C-alpha positions as CSV (number, residue, x, y, z in Angstrom):
1,M,117.7,48.7,148.0
2,I,116.6,49.1,151.8
3,Q,118.2,46.7,154.1
4,I,117.0,46.6,157.4
5,S,120.4,46.6,158.9
6,D,121.0,50.6,157.1
7,F,119.5,52.1,159.9
8,P,120.2,51.3,163.5
9,I,117.6,50.7,166.1
10,S,117.0,54.3,168.8
11,E,117.4,53.4,172.5
12,G,116.5,57.4,173.2
13,P,113.7,59.6,171.8
14,V,113.0,59.3,168.2
15,S,113.1,62.6,165.9
16,G,111.7,63.7,162.9
17,A,116.2,64.2,161.3
18,M,116.8,60.7,162.7
19,V,113.9,59.5,160.2
20,E,114.1,61.5,157.2
21,P,116.5,59.6,155.7
22,I,114.6,56.7,156.1
23,A,111.3,58.1,154.5
24,R,113.2,59.4,152.2
25,R,114.5,56.7,150.7
26,L,110.9,54.8,150.5
27,F,109.9,57.2,147.6
28,A,111.6,58.7,144.5
29,P,113.8,61.9,144.5
30,D,110.2,63.7,142.5
31,I,108.3,63.3,145.6
32,A,108.6,65.5,148.5
33,I,108.5,64.1,152.2
34,A,107.6,65.8,155.3
35,L,108.0,64.9,159.0
36,C,106.8,66.3,162.4
37,D,106.4,65.3,166.1
38,P,102.9,65.6,167.3
39,R,103.9,66.0,170.7
40,S,105.6,69.0,170.0
41,P,104.4,72.9,169.4
42,L,103.9,73.2,165.9
43,G,101.9,76.4,165.3
44,G,98.7,77.5,164.1
45,L,96.1,75.9,161.5
46,L,95.4,78.2,158.4
47,T,91.9,79.4,159.2
48,P,90.3,77.5,156.7
49,E,91.5,74.0,158.6
50,R,90.0,75.5,161.7
51,G,86.6,74.6,161.0
52,G,85.7,71.3,163.8
53,T,88.9,71.4,165.6
54,S,87.6,72.6,168.7
55,R,85.3,69.2,169.0
56,M,88.2,67.3,168.2
57,V,90.3,65.9,172.1
58,A,93.1,67.1,172.9
59,K,95.7,64.5,171.4
60,R,93.4,64.7,167.8
61,Q,94.1,68.3,167.4
62,L,97.5,68.1,167.8
63,E,97.6,64.9,165.3
64,F,95.2,67.0,163.1
65,T,97.6,69.9,163.2
66,A,101.0,68.4,162.9
67,G,99.3,66.6,159.4
68,R,98.6,70.5,158.3
69,I,102.1,71.4,159.2
70,A,103.7,68.4,157.6
71,A,101.9,68.6,154.2
72,R,102.4,72.5,153.7
73,R,106.2,71.4,154.4
74,A,105.7,68.7,151.8
75,M,104.5,71.6,149.5
76,V,107.2,74.0,150.1
77,A,109.5,71.6,149.0
78,L,107.7,70.9,145.7
79,G,107.8,74.8,145.2
80,Q,104.4,75.4,145.7
81,P,102.6,77.9,148.2
82,A,101.5,76.6,151.4
83,Q,97.6,75.9,150.9
84,P,94.9,74.4,153.5
85,V,94.0,70.8,153.1
86,L,91.1,70.1,154.8
87,P,89.4,66.8,155.2
88,G,86.8,65.2,153.0
89,P,83.1,64.3,153.8
90,D,85.1,61.0,154.3
91,R,87.8,62.4,156.3
92,A,90.4,62.3,153.8
93,P,92.4,65.4,153.0
94,I,91.5,66.7,149.5
95,W,95.0,68.3,148.1
96,P,95.4,71.2,146.9
97,D,95.0,71.4,142.5
98,G,97.9,69.9,141.1
99,L,98.7,67.9,144.0
100,V,98.6,64.3,145.7
101,G,99.7,63.4,148.2
102,S,99.4,61.0,151.4
103,L,99.3,61.2,155.5
104,S,100.4,59.3,158.2
105,H,101.2,59.2,162.0
106,C,102.0,57.2,165.3
107,D,102.3,58.8,168.8
108,S,105.9,60.2,168.0
109,L,105.8,60.8,164.1
110,C,103.4,62.3,161.7
111,L,104.3,61.9,157.4
112,C,103.5,63.3,154.4
113,A,104.4,62.3,151.1
114,M,103.5,64.1,148.4
115,A,103.8,64.8,144.7
116,H,102.6,66.4,141.3
117,A,99.6,65.1,140.0
118,R,101.2,65.8,136.5
119,D,103.5,63.0,137.7
120,V,101.8,60.7,140.1
121,Q,98.3,59.3,140.1
122,S,98.4,58.1,144.2
123,L,100.7,57.7,146.9
124,G,100.5,55.8,150.2
125,V,102.3,56.0,153.5
126,D,101.9,54.9,157.0
127,V,104.1,54.8,159.9
128,E,103.3,52.1,162.7
129,E,105.2,52.0,166.2
130,D,107.6,48.8,165.6
131,I,105.4,45.9,167.7
132,A,103.8,43.2,168.1
133,L,100.5,43.4,166.4
134,E,97.8,42.1,168.7
135,P,97.2,38.4,168.3
136,E,93.7,38.6,168.2
137,L,93.8,40.6,164.8
138,I,95.9,38.4,163.0
139,D,92.9,36.3,161.9
140,T,91.0,39.5,161.2
141,I,93.6,41.3,159.2
142,L,95.7,38.6,157.4
143,T,95.0,36.5,154.6
144,P,95.6,33.0,153.9
145,P,98.7,33.5,151.9
146,E,99.9,36.1,154.2
147,R,99.7,34.0,157.8
148,K,101.4,30.7,155.3
149,W,104.4,33.7,154.5
150,L,104.1,34.9,158.4
151,N,104.3,31.0,159.4
152,H,107.5,30.5,157.9
153,Q,109.0,33.6,159.1
154,R,111.4,33.0,162.8
155,A,109.0,32.5,165.8
156,G,110.4,35.4,167.4
157,D,109.6,37.3,164.5
158,M,106.4,36.4,163.7
159,A,104.2,38.9,165.6
160,R,106.2,42.3,164.7
161,L,106.2,40.9,161.5
162,A,102.2,40.6,161.1
163,K,102.5,44.5,161.6
164,L,104.7,45.0,158.8
165,L,101.8,43.3,156.7
166,F,99.3,45.1,158.6
167,S,101.1,48.8,157.6
168,A,101.7,47.5,153.8
169,K,98.2,47.0,153.8
170,E,97.2,50.5,155.3
171,T,99.7,51.8,152.3
172,A,98.7,50.0,149.6
173,Y,94.6,50.9,150.6
174,K,95.4,54.5,150.9
175,A,96.8,54.3,147.7
176,Q,94.0,53.1,146.1
177,Y,91.5,54.4,148.0
178,P,91.4,58.2,145.9
179,L,91.1,56.2,142.9
180,S,88.6,53.7,143.7
181,R,86.6,55.3,146.6
182,E,85.7,51.9,147.7
183,V,86.4,51.2,151.3
184,L,87.8,47.7,151.6
185,D,88.1,44.9,153.8
186,F,91.9,43.4,154.8
187,E,91.2,40.8,152.5
188,A,90.5,43.0,149.6
189,I,94.7,43.2,149.3
190,A,97.4,41.0,149.5
191,V,100.9,41.8,150.5
192,L,104.4,40.2,150.4
193,P,107.4,41.3,151.8
194,D,110.5,40.9,150.3
195,L,112.6,41.1,154.1
196,A,116.3,41.8,152.1
197,A,115.2,44.0,149.8
198,G,112.6,45.8,152.0
199,T,110.0,46.1,149.0
200,F,106.8,44.3,149.4
201,A,104.6,43.5,146.6
202,A,100.6,44.3,146.8
203,T,97.9,41.8,144.7
204,F,94.4,42.7,144.4
205,T,92.2,39.4,145.6
206,R,89.4,41.3,143.6
207,A,88.3,43.9,141.5
208,V,88.1,47.2,143.2
209,G,87.8,50.8,141.1
210,P,89.9,50.3,138.0
211,F,92.1,47.5,139.4
212,A,91.5,44.3,138.0
213,S,91.5,41.4,140.2
214,G,95.2,39.8,140.5
215,T,96.9,43.6,139.7
216,Q,99.9,44.0,141.6
217,V,101.5,47.2,143.0
218,A,104.9,47.6,144.8
219,G,105.9,49.4,147.9
220,R,108.8,49.7,150.0
221,F,109.3,49.9,153.6
222,A,111.7,49.9,156.6
223,R,112.3,49.2,160.5
224,A,114.7,51.4,162.5
225,H,114.3,53.6,165.3
226,G,111.4,51.5,166.8
227,L,108.9,52.1,163.9
228,I,107.7,50.9,160.7
229,L,107.4,53.0,157.3
230,T,105.6,51.8,154.5
231,G,105.5,54.0,151.4
232,L,103.6,53.0,147.7
233,T,103.8,55.4,144.9
234,L,101.3,54.7,141.7
235,R,102.7,56.4,138.5
236,R,100.9,57.9,135.6
237,Q,101.1,56.0,132.5
238,G,104.3,55.5,131.0
239,G,105.9,57.6,134.0
240,G,107.9,54.7,135.2
């Protein structure tokens, strides 16, 4: 199990090499992960990926490029050729045939998780700066059970733990979306973390696509180096 104390808080610049072992432990060994820094030169996009990037602001171009570089690194780690990852009409990545994946980025890190579709239905991953969630967002993002859980935590930790809840909900949303194609409000999924174990349970509060109301899925999280990372794997039936 992932313990929060397993990883130190870094006081200097964070590198992918520092974060990789943390992200690695969010997923099983058959799931590839790849990280890169969107602030660093990363090389070019594949030709099919370049369409539309000229209309992006510079920061968004760097984030988009970092996501595609990370995705290709994950493909290679799975023994697959590097292939383009194009955005769909809903802006969600279109993964190459036979693969499923998830992308996330913050200012200092881009993270991709990827697996073979024969083994995994869907993946969710999220990376956030480990800072306080804006107070005005708490009532918008958190369900009553989540606010109740938060109110039982240490007062000095509550605002940052609210950010953890947000990240876990983002990860659960990303994992369900390829299966439901539903855009959810924050109340559709309620999460409950186990801070000691580094895990969380995400419960659907209403029926969503193939998920009945009350369906619960499990994810993992870690907090280290000023970051929150959350991950969730939806296996195919019989796949564990």
